[in-house]
N, CA and C atoms of all chains as a GROMACS GRO file, in nm:
protein
  618
    1MET      N    1   9.699  -6.976   7.650
    1MET     CA    2   9.577  -7.022   7.588
    1MET      C    3   9.484  -7.099   7.673
    2HIS      N    4   9.352  -7.102   7.653
    2HIS     CA    5   9.270  -7.190   7.722
    2HIS      C    6   9.205  -7.299   7.619
    3GLN      N    7   9.176  -7.416   7.680
    3GLN     CA    8   9.139  -7.516   7.594
    3GLN      C    9   9.007  -7.590   7.623
    4LEU      N   10   8.928  -7.626   7.524
    4LEU     CA   11   8.836  -7.720   7.553
    4LEU      C   12   8.869  -7.861   7.461
    5THR      N   13   8.880  -7.954   7.515
    5THR     CA   14   8.898  -8.090   7.464
    5THR      C   15   8.768  -8.166   7.469
    6VAL      N   16   8.731  -8.216   7.352
    6VAL     CA   17   8.616  -8.306   7.351
    6VAL      C   18   8.652  -8.447   7.296
    7LEU      N   19   8.627  -8.538   7.393
    7LEU     CA   20   8.663  -8.678   7.372
    7LEU      C   21   8.537  -8.748   7.326
    8TYR      N   22   8.506  -8.803   7.220
    8TYR     CA   23   8.400  -8.869   7.156
    8TYR      C   24   8.429  -9.021   7.152
    9ASN      N   25   8.321  -9.090   7.226
    9ASN     CA   26   8.337  -9.222   7.246
    9ASN      C   27   8.290  -9.289   7.108
   10HIS      N   28   8.342  -9.415   7.078
   10HIS     CA   29   8.312  -9.476   6.967
   10HIS      C   30   8.174  -9.490   6.926
   11PRO      N   31   8.124  -9.435   6.814
   11PRO     CA   32   7.974  -9.452   6.771
   11PRO      C   33   7.926  -9.580   6.714
   12GLU      N   34   7.812  -9.621   6.728
   12GLU     CA   35   7.765  -9.729   6.640
   12GLU      C   36   7.783  -9.726   6.504
   13ASP      N   37   7.774  -9.609   6.439
   13ASP     CA   38   7.785  -9.603   6.291
   13ASP      C   39   7.895  -9.499   6.262
   14PRO      N   40   8.022  -9.542   6.252
   14PRO     CA   41   8.126  -9.442   6.230
   14PRO      C   42   8.123  -9.346   6.115
   15ALA      N   43   8.092  -9.422   6.001
   15ALA     CA   44   8.068  -9.332   5.879
   15ALA      C   45   7.957  -9.222   5.888
   16ALA      N   46   7.854  -9.259   5.964
   16ALA     CA   47   7.751  -9.168   5.974
   16ALA      C   48   7.799  -9.055   6.073
   17PHE      N   49   7.876  -9.079   6.162
   17PHE     CA   50   7.936  -8.973   6.273
   17PHE      C   51   8.015  -8.898   6.194
   18ASP      N   52   8.118  -8.952   6.121
   18ASP     CA   53   8.207  -8.874   6.053
   18ASP      C   54   8.152  -8.777   5.959
   19LYS      N   55   8.057  -8.819   5.873
   19LYS     CA   56   7.972  -8.727   5.773
   19LYS      C   57   7.916  -8.617   5.856
   20HIS      N   58   7.837  -8.639   5.963
   20HIS     CA   59   7.777  -8.544   6.036
   20HIS      C   60   7.862  -8.441   6.090
   21TYR      N   61   7.977  -8.497   6.154
   21TYR     CA   62   8.082  -8.410   6.215
   21TYR      C   63   8.136  -8.298   6.111
   22ARG      N   64   8.179  -8.362   6.003
   22ARG     CA   65   8.244  -8.267   5.896
   22ARG      C   66   8.134  -8.186   5.843
   23ASP      N   67   8.027  -8.230   5.809
   23ASP     CA   68   7.918  -8.140   5.732
   23ASP      C   69   7.849  -8.056   5.817
   24VAL      N   70   7.807  -8.089   5.939
   24VAL     CA   71   7.724  -8.013   6.028
   24VAL      C   72   7.782  -7.954   6.148
   25HIS      N   73   7.846  -8.063   6.215
   25HIS     CA   74   7.885  -8.005   6.345
   25HIS      C   75   8.005  -7.928   6.359
   26ALA      N   76   8.099  -7.952   6.270
   26ALA     CA   77   8.232  -7.858   6.280
   26ALA      C   78   8.203  -7.741   6.230
   27PRO      N   79   8.113  -7.725   6.114
   27PRO     CA   80   8.086  -7.566   6.076
   27PRO      C   81   8.013  -7.500   6.206
   28LEU      N   82   7.911  -7.560   6.271
   28LEU     CA   83   7.852  -7.520   6.388
   28LEU      C   84   7.942  -7.465   6.487
   29ALA      N   85   8.033  -7.562   6.522
   29ALA     CA   86   8.134  -7.536   6.631
   29ALA      C   87   8.226  -7.409   6.615
   30ALA      N   88   8.274  -7.421   6.464
   30ALA     CA   89   8.343  -7.325   6.432
   30ALA      C   90   8.312  -7.175   6.446
   31LYS      N   91   8.157  -7.170   6.471
   31LYS     CA   92   8.109  -7.026   6.464
   31LYS      C   93   8.116  -6.983   6.614
   32ALA      N   94   8.179  -7.056   6.731
   32ALA     CA   95   8.183  -7.028   6.834
   32ALA      C   96   8.282  -6.878   6.850
   33PRO      N   97   8.239  -6.779   6.937
   33PRO     CA   98   8.304  -6.659   6.925
   33PRO      C   99   8.459  -6.671   6.982
   34GLY      N  100   8.541  -6.604   6.913
   34GLY     CA  101   8.678  -6.585   6.960
   34GLY      C  102   8.774  -6.691   6.951
   35LEU      N  103   8.725  -6.803   6.877
   35LEU     CA  104   8.815  -6.918   6.860
   35LEU      C  105   8.952  -6.882   6.804
   36ALA      N  106   9.060  -6.937   6.866
   36ALA     CA  107   9.196  -6.906   6.822
   36ALA      C  108   9.241  -7.034   6.754
   37GLY      N  109   9.183  -7.140   6.774
   37GLY     CA  110   9.229  -7.274   6.688
   37GLY      C  111   9.097  -7.380   6.722
   38TYR      N  112   9.100  -7.477   6.624
   38TYR     CA  113   8.987  -7.583   6.643
   38TYR      C  114   9.044  -7.681   6.562
   39THR      N  115   9.077  -7.798   6.619
   39THR     CA  116   9.133  -7.914   6.524
   39THR      C  117   9.055  -8.028   6.568
   40VAL      N  118   9.066  -8.117   6.472
   40VAL     CA  119   8.990  -8.244   6.485
   40VAL      C  120   9.070  -8.373   6.458
   41ASN      N  121   9.088  -8.455   6.553
   41ASN     CA  122   9.188  -8.571   6.536
   41ASN      C  123   9.099  -8.698   6.514
   42TRP      N  124   9.127  -8.753   6.411
   42TRP     CA  125   9.048  -8.884   6.384
   42TRP      C  126   9.139  -8.997   6.446
   43CYS      N  127   9.103  -9.046   6.537
   43CYS     CA  128   9.187  -9.158   6.609
   43CYS      C  129   9.194  -9.276   6.541
   44GLN      N  130   9.312  -9.350   6.533
   44GLN     CA  131   9.334  -9.457   6.465
   44GLN      C  132   9.395  -9.567   6.562
   45PRO      N  133   9.406  -9.677   6.522
   45PRO     CA  134   9.485  -9.790   6.593
   45PRO      C  135   9.631  -9.743   6.616
   46GLY      N  136   9.693  -9.771   6.726
   46GLY     CA  137   9.842  -9.734   6.753
   46GLY      C  138   9.919  -9.825   6.681
   47PRO      N  139  10.059  -9.800   6.721
   47PRO     CA  140  10.148  -9.888   6.653
   47PRO      C  141  10.142 -10.028   6.684
   48ASP      N  142  10.081 -10.068   6.794
   48ASP     CA  143  10.044 -10.208   6.847
   48ASP      C  144   9.916 -10.254   6.786
   49GLY      N  145   9.836 -10.178   6.706
   49GLY     CA  146   9.720 -10.232   6.660
   49GLY      C  147   9.611 -10.219   6.746
   50SER      N  148   9.625 -10.165   6.867
   50SER     CA  149   9.520 -10.167   6.953
   50SER      C  150   9.410 -10.051   6.932
   51LYS      N  151   9.274 -10.074   6.944
   51LYS     CA  152   9.179  -9.978   6.922
   51LYS      C  153   9.193  -9.857   7.007
   52PRO      N  154   9.191  -9.757   6.948
   52PRO     CA  155   9.196  -9.632   7.037
   52PRO      C  156   9.083  -9.610   7.135
   53PRO      N  157   9.110  -9.549   7.243
   53PRO     CA  158   8.995  -9.538   7.350
   53PRO      C  159   8.878  -9.430   7.316
   54TYR      N  160   8.904  -9.352   7.202
   54TYR     CA  161   8.803  -9.263   7.163
   54TYR      C  162   8.800  -9.254   7.002
   55HIS      N  163   8.689  -9.197   6.942
   55HIS     CA  164   8.666  -9.211   6.813
   55HIS      C  165   8.742  -9.089   6.757
   56VAL      N  166   8.708  -8.971   6.810
   56VAL     CA  167   8.744  -8.834   6.762
   56VAL      C  168   8.790  -8.751   6.883
   57ILE      N  169   8.894  -8.663   6.875
   57ILE     CA  170   8.936  -8.568   6.968
   57ILE      C  171   8.938  -8.440   6.902
   58ALA      N  172   8.834  -8.357   6.962
   58ALA     CA  173   8.828  -8.227   6.917
   58ALA      C  174   8.896  -8.134   7.005
   59THR      N  175   8.993  -8.039   6.960
   59THR     CA  176   9.041  -7.933   7.050
   59THR      C  177   9.037  -7.807   6.998
   60LEU      N  178   8.961  -7.727   7.083
   60LEU     CA  179   8.920  -7.586   7.066
   60LEU      C  180   8.998  -7.498   7.159
   61THR      N  181   9.054  -7.389   7.107
   61THR     CA  182   9.145  -7.303   7.189
   61THR      C  183   9.095  -7.144   7.172
   62TRP      N  184   9.118  -7.078   7.294
   62TRP     CA  185   9.090  -6.928   7.291
   62TRP      C  186   9.234  -6.864   7.364
   63ASP      N  187   9.225  -6.748   7.336
   63ASP     CA  188   9.359  -6.703   7.385
   63ASP      C  189   9.346  -6.667   7.542
   64THR      N  190   9.234  -6.642   7.595
   64THR     CA  191   9.210  -6.627   7.756
   64THR      C  192   9.100  -6.705   7.799
   65GLU      N  193   9.094  -6.724   7.925
   65GLU     CA  194   8.984  -6.801   8.004
   65GLU      C  195   8.852  -6.716   7.965
   66GLU      N  196   8.880  -6.589   7.980
   66GLU     CA  197   8.756  -6.504   7.972
   66GLU      C  198   8.694  -6.526   7.838
   67SER      N  199   8.771  -6.524   7.724
   67SER     CA  200   8.713  -6.551   7.601
   67SER      C  201   8.656  -6.680   7.585
   68MET      N  202   8.702  -6.786   7.640
   68MET     CA  203   8.644  -6.913   7.639
   68MET      C  204   8.506  -6.910   7.694
   69LYS      N  205   8.502  -6.853   7.831
   69LYS     CA  206   8.383  -6.860   7.899
   69LYS      C  207   8.277  -6.781   7.832
   70ALA      N  208   8.320  -6.660   7.775
   70ALA     CA  209   8.224  -6.589   7.700
   70ALA      C  210   8.163  -6.675   7.591
   71ALA      N  211   8.247  -6.752   7.514
   71ALA     CA  212   8.205  -6.842   7.410
   71ALA      C  213   8.116  -6.950   7.454
   72LEU      N  214   8.142  -7.009   7.562
   72LEU     CA  215   8.050  -7.103   7.623
   72LEU      C  216   7.910  -7.068   7.641
   73ARG      N  217   7.903  -6.904   7.673
   73ARG     CA  218   7.763  -6.872   7.697
   73ARG      C  219   7.684  -6.812   7.567
   74SER      N  220   7.762  -6.826   7.465
   74SER     CA  221   7.712  -6.779   7.328
   74SER      C  222   7.609  -6.866   7.270
   75PRO      N  223   7.526  -6.815   7.208
   75PRO     CA  224   7.411  -6.872   7.128
   75PRO      C  225   7.492  -6.969   7.017
   76GLU      N  226   7.588  -6.942   6.964
   76GLU     CA  227   7.662  -7.028   6.858
   76GLU      C  228   7.714  -7.155   6.926
   77PHE      N  229   7.762  -7.131   7.040
   77PHE     CA  230   7.814  -7.256   7.112
   77PHE      C  231   7.693  -7.345   7.184
   78LYS      N  232   7.597  -7.288   7.209
   78LYS     CA  233   7.485  -7.361   7.252
   78LYS      C  234   7.414  -7.422   7.140
   79ALA      N  235   7.418  -7.382   7.009
   79ALA     CA  236   7.364  -7.441   6.897
   79ALA      C  237   7.459  -7.564   6.855
   80ALA      N  238   7.578  -7.569   6.889
   80ALA     CA  239   7.670  -7.661   6.851
   80ALA      C  240   7.646  -7.776   6.961
   81GLY      N  241   7.635  -7.735   7.096
   81GLY     CA  242   7.595  -7.828   7.190
   81GLY      C  243   7.448  -7.904   7.166
   82ALA      N  244   7.376  -7.839   7.110
   82ALA     CA  245   7.238  -7.886   7.086
   82ALA      C  246   7.243  -7.967   6.968
   83ASP      N  247   7.340  -7.980   6.903
   83ASP     CA  248   7.355  -8.065   6.784
   83ASP      C  249   7.412  -8.207   6.833
   84LEU      N  250   7.477  -8.226   6.955
   84LEU     CA  251   7.534  -8.334   6.981
   84LEU      C  252   7.449  -8.449   6.985
   85PRO      N  253   7.323  -8.439   7.022
   85PRO     CA  254   7.247  -8.570   7.011
   85PRO      C  255   7.216  -8.625   6.885
   86ASN      N  256   7.233  -8.530   6.783
   86ASN     CA  257   7.213  -8.578   6.645
   86ASN      C  258   7.324  -8.671   6.594
   87PHE      N  259   7.424  -8.693   6.674
   87PHE     CA  260   7.531  -8.771   6.617
   87PHE      C  261   7.628  -8.840   6.719
   88ALA      N  262   7.620  -8.790   6.847
   88ALA     CA  263   7.725  -8.848   6.944
   88ALA      C  264   7.639  -8.904   7.071
   89SER      N  265   7.530  -8.977   7.030
   89SER     CA  266   7.461  -9.056   7.124
   89SER      C  267   7.541  -9.157   7.204
   90ALA      N  268   7.657  -9.198   7.166
   90ALA     CA  269   7.748  -9.262   7.239
   90ALA      C  270   7.815  -9.199   7.350
   91GLY      N  271   7.805  -9.071   7.349
   91GLY     CA  272   7.869  -8.994   7.467
   91GLY      C  273   7.993  -8.928   7.425
   92ALA      N  274   8.016  -8.818   7.503
   92ALA     CA  275   8.135  -8.742   7.467
   92ALA      C  276   8.167  -8.676   7.603
   93GLN      N  277   8.294  -8.651   7.633
   93GLN     CA  278   8.350  -8.586   7.767
   93GLN      C  279   8.425  -8.452   7.714
   94LEU      N  280   8.371  -8.340   7.799
   94LEU     CA  281   8.437  -8.223   7.763
   94LEU      C  282   8.523  -8.175   7.876
   95ILE      N  283   8.656  -8.134   7.843
   95ILE     CA  284   8.742  -8.106   7.930
   95ILE      C  285   8.812  -7.969   7.912
   96PHE      N  286   8.826  -7.900   8.032
   96PHE     CA  287   8.851  -7.748   8.014
   96PHE      C  288   8.983  -7.727   8.093
   97GLY      N  289   9.064  -7.637   8.051
   97GLY     CA  290   9.183  -7.594   8.130
   97GLY      C  291   9.285  -7.516   8.047
   98PRO      N  292   9.368  -7.452   8.130
   98PRO     CA  293   9.480  -7.358   8.059
   98PRO      C  294   9.576  -7.465   7.996
   99THR      N  295   9.634  -7.405   7.882
   99THR     CA  296   9.723  -7.480   7.791
   99THR      C  297   9.860  -7.399   7.773
  100ASP      N  298   9.968  -7.473   7.791
  100ASP     CA  299  10.099  -7.417   7.768
  100ASP      C  300  10.153  -7.467   7.626
  101ARG      N  301  10.212  -7.374   7.543
  101ARG     CA  302  10.268  -7.419   7.431
  101ARG      C  303  10.412  -7.446   7.455
  102VAL      N  304  10.458  -7.570   7.435
  102VAL     CA  305  10.595  -7.616   7.461
  102VAL      C  306  10.680  -7.586   7.320
  103VAL      N  307  10.624  -7.647   7.218
  103VAL     CA  308  10.685  -7.612   7.078
  103VAL      C  309  10.566  -7.545   6.986
  104MET      N  310   9.802  -8.264   5.908
  104MET     CA  311   9.897  -8.291   6.031
  104MET      C  312   9.871  -8.441   6.092
  105HIS      N  313   9.954  -8.472   6.157
  105HIS     CA  314   9.943  -8.611   6.242
  105HIS      C  315   9.965  -8.575   6.384
  106GLN      N  316   9.895  -8.636   6.466
  106GLN     CA  317   9.884  -8.605   6.612
  106GLN      C  318   9.897  -8.727   6.697
  107LEU      N  319   9.981  -8.706   6.810
  107LEU     CA  320   9.990  -8.795   6.915
  107LEU      C  321   9.944  -8.720   7.033
  108THR      N  322   9.814  -8.772   7.085
  108THR     CA  323   9.766  -8.730   7.216
  108THR      C  324   9.785  -8.819   7.336
  109VAL      N  325   9.823  -8.757   7.446
  109VAL     CA  326   9.875  -8.831   7.559
  109VAL      C  327   9.766  -8.800   7.679
  110LEU      N  328   9.685  -8.899   7.719
  110LEU     CA  329   9.590  -8.854   7.838
  110LEU      C  330   9.651  -8.922   7.956
  111TYR      N  331   9.686  -8.829   8.042
  111TYR     CA  332   9.746  -8.878   8.180
  111TYR      C  333   9.660  -8.905   8.274
  112ASN      N  334   9.641  -8.998   8.344
  112ASN     CA  335   9.542  -9.031   8.456
  112ASN      C  336   9.586  -8.953   8.574
  113HIS      N  337   9.502  -8.919   8.669
  113HIS     CA  338   9.532  -8.842   8.795
  113HIS      C  339   9.632  -8.911   8.876
  114PRO      N  340   9.752  -8.851   8.906
  114PRO     CA  341   9.839  -8.899   8.986
  114PRO      C  342   9.818  -8.896   9.126
  115GLU      N  343   9.899  -8.975   9.212
  115GLU     CA  344   9.879  -8.963   9.356
  115GLU      C  345   9.910  -8.829   9.413
  116ASP      N  346  10.034  -8.778   9.351
  116ASP     CA  347  10.090  -8.648   9.396
  116ASP      C  348  10.084  -8.554   9.284
  117PRO      N  349   9.975  -8.465   9.259
  117PRO     CA  350   9.968  -8.384   9.145
  117PRO      C  351  10.085  -8.288   9.144
  118ALA      N  352  10.125  -8.221   9.266
  118ALA     CA  353  10.230  -8.122   9.261
  118ALA      C  354  10.381  -8.193   9.208
  119ALA      N  355  10.406  -8.326   9.252
  119ALA     CA  356  10.516  -8.388   9.212
  119ALA      C  357  10.504  -8.409   9.063
  120PHE      N  358  10.411  -8.464   9.014
  120PHE     CA  359  10.366  -8.491   8.876
  120PHE      C  360  10.412  -8.362   8.791
  121ASP      N  361  10.328  -8.248   8.837
  121ASP     CA  362  10.352  -8.110   8.761
  121ASP      C  363  10.493  -8.068   8.744
  122LYS      N  364  10.561  -8.075   8.845
  122LYS     CA  365  10.712  -8.031   8.855
  122LYS      C  366  10.792  -8.109   8.776
  123HIS      N  367  10.756  -8.247   8.785
  123HIS     CA  368  10.859  -8.343   8.691
  123HIS      C  369  10.817  -8.312   8.538
  124TYR      N  370  10.676  -8.297   8.511
  124TYR     CA  371  10.641  -8.280   8.383
  124TYR      C  372  10.701  -8.162   8.331
  125ARG      N  373  10.697  -8.040   8.397
  125ARG     CA  374  10.750  -7.913   8.336
  125ARG      C  375  10.900  -7.931   8.326
  126ASP      N  376  10.971  -7.962   8.452
  126ASP     CA  377  11.105  -7.956   8.457
  126ASP      C  378  11.196  -8.058   8.379
  127VAL      N  379  11.141  -8.177   8.364
  127VAL     CA  380  11.201  -8.293   8.306
  127VAL      C  381  11.142  -8.343   8.184
  128HIS      N  382  11.011  -8.386   8.195
  128HIS     CA  383  10.951  -8.470   8.083
  128HIS      C  384  10.920  -8.364   7.964
  129ALA      N  385  10.868  -8.247   7.972
  129ALA     CA  386  10.854  -8.164   7.857
  129ALA      C  387  10.972  -8.128   7.778
  130PRO      N  388  11.076  -8.096   7.854
  130PRO     CA  389  11.214  -8.078   7.775
  130PRO      C  390  11.251  -8.187   7.691
  131LEU      N  391  11.236  -8.312   7.753
  131LEU     CA  392  11.259  -8.432   7.675
  131LEU      C  393  11.192  -8.457   7.575
  132ALA      N  394  11.048  -8.440   7.582
  132ALA     CA  395  10.964  -8.473   7.473
  132ALA      C  396  10.973  -8.379   7.368
  133ALA      N  397  11.013  -8.248   7.387
  133ALA     CA  398  11.037  -8.132   7.301
  133ALA      C  399  11.139  -8.152   7.206
  134LYS      N  400  11.233  -8.271   7.233
  134LYS     CA  401  11.346  -8.295   7.153
  134LYS      C  402  11.315  -8.397   7.034
  135ALA      N  403  11.174  -8.446   7.046
  135ALA     CA  404  11.132  -8.541   6.934
  135ALA      C  405  11.148  -8.485   6.796
  136PRO      N  406  11.211  -8.558   6.700
  136PRO     CA  407  11.252  -8.482   6.573
  136PRO      C  408  11.131  -8.435   6.516
  137GLY      N  409  11.135  -8.328   6.440
  137GLY     CA  410  11.027  -8.287   6.340
  137GLY      C  411  10.899  -8.238   6.394
  138LEU      N  412  10.900  -8.208   6.537
  138LEU     CA  413  10.778  -8.171   6.600
  138LEU      C  414  10.734  -8.027   6.539
  139ALA      N  415  10.587  -8.030   6.501
  139ALA     CA  416  10.534  -7.913   6.444
  139ALA      C  417  10.473  -7.837   6.566
  140GLY      N  418  10.444  -7.898   6.664
  140GLY     CA  419  10.366  -7.838   6.770
  140GLY      C  420  10.366  -7.933   6.882
  141TYR      N  421  10.353  -7.869   7.020
  141TYR     CA  422  10.353  -7.960   7.143
  141TYR      C  423  10.290  -7.875   7.249
  142THR      N  424  10.162  -7.904   7.286
  142THR     CA  425  10.092  -7.826   7.384
  142THR      C  426  10.076  -7.916   7.504
  143VAL      N  427  10.058  -7.860   7.627
  143VAL     CA  428  10.020  -7.932   7.756
  143VAL      C  429   9.910  -7.864   7.823
  144ASN      N  430   9.783  -7.928   7.831
  144ASN     CA  431   9.673  -7.885   7.880
  144ASN      C  432   9.664  -7.928   8.028
  145TRP      N  433   9.650  -7.845   8.118
  145TRP     CA  434   9.631  -7.881   8.265
  145TRP      C  435   9.481  -7.867   8.289
  146CYS      N  436   9.428  -7.990   8.294
  146CYS     CA  437   9.280  -8.012   8.303
  146CYS      C  438   9.229  -7.959   8.439
  147GLN      N  439   9.122  -7.884   8.421
  147GLN     CA  440   9.056  -7.851   8.547
  147GLN      C  441   8.915  -7.879   8.558
  148PRO      N  442   8.847  -7.871   8.662
  148PRO     CA  443   8.716  -7.883   8.688
  148PRO      C  444   8.617  -7.809   8.572
  149GLY      N  445   8.522  -7.873   8.514
  149GLY     CA  446   8.432  -7.804   8.423
  149GLY      C  447   8.344  -7.708   8.501
  150PRO      N  448   8.273  -7.649   8.413
  150PRO     CA  449   8.174  -7.537   8.463
  150PRO      C  450   8.090  -7.604   8.570
  151ASP      N  451   8.057  -7.727   8.569
  151ASP     CA  452   7.954  -7.777   8.669
  151ASP      C  453   8.050  -7.828   8.807
  152GLY      N  454   8.178  -7.818   8.801
  152GLY     CA  455   8.262  -7.848   8.920
  152GLY      C  456   8.299  -7.971   8.923
  153SER      N  457   8.274  -8.061   8.804
  153SER     CA  458   8.306  -8.208   8.816
  153SER      C  459   8.462  -8.228   8.796
  154LYS      N  460   8.517  -8.319   8.855
  154LYS     CA  461   8.658  -8.348   8.837
  154LYS      C  462   8.689  -8.408   8.696
  155PRO      N  463   8.779  -8.355   8.620
  155PRO     CA  464   8.813  -8.384   8.489
  155PRO      C  465   8.848  -8.538   8.483
  156PRO      N  466   8.829  -8.603   8.373
  156PRO     CA  467   8.862  -8.743   8.371
  156PRO      C  468   9.012  -8.772   8.358
  157TYR      N  469   9.090  -8.677   8.330
  157TYR     CA  470   9.252  -8.682   8.318
  157TYR      C  471   9.307  -8.558   8.385
  158HIS      N  472   9.440  -8.574   8.412
  158HIS     CA  473   9.499  -8.484   8.482
  158HIS      C  474   9.574  -8.378   8.370
  159VAL      N  475   9.637  -8.423   8.276
  159VAL     CA  476   9.704  -8.359   8.180
  159VAL      C  477   9.680  -8.419   8.044
  160ILE      N  478   9.650  -8.338   7.925
  160ILE     CA  479   9.643  -8.388   7.786
  160ILE      C  480   9.757  -8.319   7.733
  161ALA      N  481   9.852  -8.404   7.680
  161ALA     CA  482   9.966  -8.349   7.598
  161ALA      C  483   9.924  -8.372   7.453
  162THR      N  484   9.951  -8.279   7.360
  162THR     CA  485   9.927  -8.278   7.220
  162THR      C  486  10.043  -8.257   7.149
  163LEU      N  487  10.086  -8.356   7.058
  163LEU     CA  488  10.225  -8.340   6.978
  163LEU      C  489  10.165  -8.360   6.834
  164THR      N  490  10.219  -8.268   6.747
  164THR     CA  491  10.180  -8.285   6.594
  164THR      C  492  10.305  -8.277   6.534
  165TRP      N  493  10.286  -8.349   6.413
  165TRP     CA  494  10.381  -8.329   6.302
  165TRP      C  495  10.313  -8.306   6.170
  166ASP      N  496  10.392  -8.257   6.066
  166ASP     CA  497  10.329  -8.220   5.943
  166ASP      C  498  10.280  -8.353   5.860
  167THR      N  499  10.334  -8.445   5.878
  167THR     CA  500  10.306  -8.573   5.815
  167THR      C  501  10.308  -8.711   5.895
  168GLU      N  502  10.244  -8.807   5.860
  168GLU     CA  503  10.243  -8.944   5.920
  168GLU      C  504  10.392  -8.990   5.930
  169GLU      N  505  10.465  -8.962   5.815
  169GLU     CA  506  10.599  -9.029   5.807
  169GLU      C  507  10.690  -8.956   5.911
  170SER      N  508  10.671  -8.828   5.918
  170SER     CA  509  10.770  -8.767   6.014
  170SER      C  510  10.732  -8.798   6.167
  171MET      N  511  10.582  -8.818   6.190
  171MET     CA  512  10.562  -8.872   6.324
  171MET      C  513  10.605  -9.012   6.341
  172LYS      N  514  10.604  -9.093   6.242
  172LYS     CA  515  10.667  -9.238   6.269
  172LYS      C  516  10.827  -9.231   6.280
  173ALA      N  517  10.886  -9.141   6.209
  173ALA     CA  518  11.030  -9.132   6.226
  173ALA      C  519  11.049  -9.086   6.362
  174ALA      N  520  10.988  -8.992   6.420
  174ALA     CA  521  11.000  -8.956   6.555
  174ALA      C  522  10.978  -9.060   6.661
  175LEU      N  523  10.886  -9.143   6.636
  175LEU     CA  524  10.839  -9.242   6.735
  175LEU      C  525  10.960  -9.338   6.747
  176ARG      N  526  11.050  -9.358   6.632
  176ARG     CA  527  11.150  -9.455   6.639
  176ARG      C  528  11.288  -9.389   6.676
  177SER      N  529  11.272  -9.254   6.714
  177SER     CA  530  11.408  -9.176   6.739
  177SER      C  531  11.448  -9.214   6.877
  178PRO      N  532  11.573  -9.196   6.914
  178PRO     CA  533  11.629  -9.218   7.053
  178PRO      C  534  11.575  -9.092   7.143
  179GLU      N  535  11.543  -8.976   7.080
  179GLU     CA  536  11.486  -8.873   7.172
  179GLU      C  537  11.340  -8.916   7.228
  180PHE      N  538  11.260  -8.971   7.124
  180PHE     CA  539  11.131  -9.001   7.161
  180PHE      C  540  11.135  -9.120   7.274
  181LYS      N  541  11.219  -9.216   7.252
  181LYS     CA  542  11.232  -9.328   7.337
  181LYS      C  543  11.284  -9.295   7.464
  182ALA      N  544  11.374  -9.171   7.476
  182ALA     CA  545  11.405  -9.126   7.598
  182ALA      C  546  11.303  -9.078   7.691
  183ALA      N  547  11.206  -8.988   7.616
  183ALA     CA  548  11.102  -8.944   7.679
  183ALA      C  549  11.008  -9.052   7.734
  184GLY      N  550  11.002  -9.150   7.659
  184GLY     CA  551  10.906  -9.279   7.686
  184GLY      C  552  10.972  -9.329   7.806
  185ALA      N  553  11.106  -9.348   7.821
  185ALA     CA  554  11.151  -9.412   7.925
  185ALA      C  555  11.139  -9.343   8.055
  186ASP      N  556  11.108  -9.200   8.047
  186ASP     CA  557  11.082  -9.115   8.161
  186ASP      C  558  10.956  -9.126   8.228
  187LEU      N  559  10.846  -9.194   8.156
  187LEU     CA  560  10.727  -9.204   8.207
  187LEU      C  561  10.710  -9.273   8.324
  188PRO      N  562  10.784  -9.381   8.370
  188PRO     CA  563  10.777  -9.439   8.485
  188PRO      C  564  10.810  -9.366   8.613
  189ASN      N  565  10.885  -9.243   8.593
  189ASN     CA  566  10.929  -9.155   8.688
  189ASN      C  567  10.845  -9.048   8.739
  190PHE      N  568  10.715  -9.051   8.672
  190PHE     CA  569  10.628  -8.946   8.710
  190PHE      C  570  10.480  -9.003   8.679
  191ALA      N  571  10.456  -9.101   8.588
  191ALA     CA  572  10.322  -9.114   8.527
  191ALA      C  573  10.279  -9.257   8.573
  192SER      N  574  10.315  -9.316   8.704
  192SER     CA  575  10.285  -9.442   8.750
  192SER      C  576  10.135  -9.472   8.742
  193ALA      N  577  10.048  -9.367   8.747
  193ALA     CA  578   9.904  -9.387   8.749
  193ALA      C  579   9.864  -9.418   8.610
  194GLY      N  580   9.946  -9.418   8.514
  194GLY     CA  581   9.892  -9.464   8.359
  194GLY      C  582   9.880  -9.338   8.281
  195ALA      N  583   9.891  -9.364   8.140
  195ALA     CA  584   9.873  -9.269   8.031
  195ALA      C  585   9.823  -9.347   7.918
  196GLN      N  586   9.745  -9.285   7.838
  196GLN     CA  587   9.699  -9.348   7.709
  196GLN      C  588   9.753  -9.257   7.588
  197LEU      N  589   9.815  -9.339   7.483
  197LEU     CA  590   9.865  -9.261   7.370
  197LEU      C  591   9.778  -9.297   7.262
  198ILE      N  592   9.724  -9.180   7.201
  198ILE     CA  593   9.638  -9.200   7.093
  198ILE      C  594   9.695  -9.140   6.968
  199PHE      N  595   9.684  -9.185   6.846
  199PHE     CA  596   9.747  -9.156   6.732
  199PHE      C  597   9.635  -9.128   6.615
  200GLY      N  598   9.675  -9.041   6.526
  200GLY     CA  599   9.578  -9.000   6.412
  200GLY      C  600   9.611  -8.889   6.329
  201PRO      N  601   9.536  -8.881   6.222
  201PRO     CA  602   9.544  -8.741   6.144
  201PRO      C  603   9.461  -8.639   6.196
  202THR      N  604   9.490  -8.523   6.174
  202THR     CA  605   9.411  -8.422   6.221
  202THR      C  606   9.389  -8.313   6.118
  203ASP      N  607   9.250  -8.275   6.135
  203ASP     CA  608   9.223  -8.145   6.040
  203ASP      C  609   9.208  -8.022   6.109
  204ARG      N  610   9.265  -7.924   6.054
  204ARG     CA  611   9.240  -7.797   6.108
  204ARG      C  612   9.116  -7.730   6.067
  205VAL      N  613   9.029  -7.688   6.149
  205VAL     CA  614   8.900  -7.630   6.116
  205VAL      C  615   8.924  -7.478   6.124
  206VAL      N  616   8.977  -7.438   6.239
  206VAL     CA  617   9.005  -7.279   6.258
  206VAL      C  618   9.160  -7.273   6.297
   0.00000   0.00000   0.00000
């Protein structure tokens, strides 16, 4: 598998972020060609009560690096990227790489 | 689903980290009770060539928060945690939260 992880910084208005992510951004990103999986993790305080370092972790996977690279070049992916300033002005990091499934 | 994400900082010796992770740590962590999934993402430079912010992203999932919490209390999970100083002295962040599957 090949994976894109998006780490979203804490937004000024979490409720507005969450609504836009669910209603607008996730449906846009889900149109990226060839997606094998796409999950959204809503980060919460850990067992010690500490604030998590990010607000949301999105994980998108493709079967191969080639299919991921093709998706990154697609108009659908670019449309999702163009939506980021509409809700993620606090910033986000995109991380790429191969993924092994252990379980 | 409920998810634990582990973000590993860049180690001093990436080859030693990777070998220990594959040969020792992943088999230990895979013994955590009730795991529904466990993937290991080997972060690489992005399309712009920039160094990724982390070395490895591990993603462990359980079907429910209760099963995750039970796993965190288990001797198997604690054994995996006790292994961290053996390879992850550069540090790691553990992030918890519920996960929605979009695709």
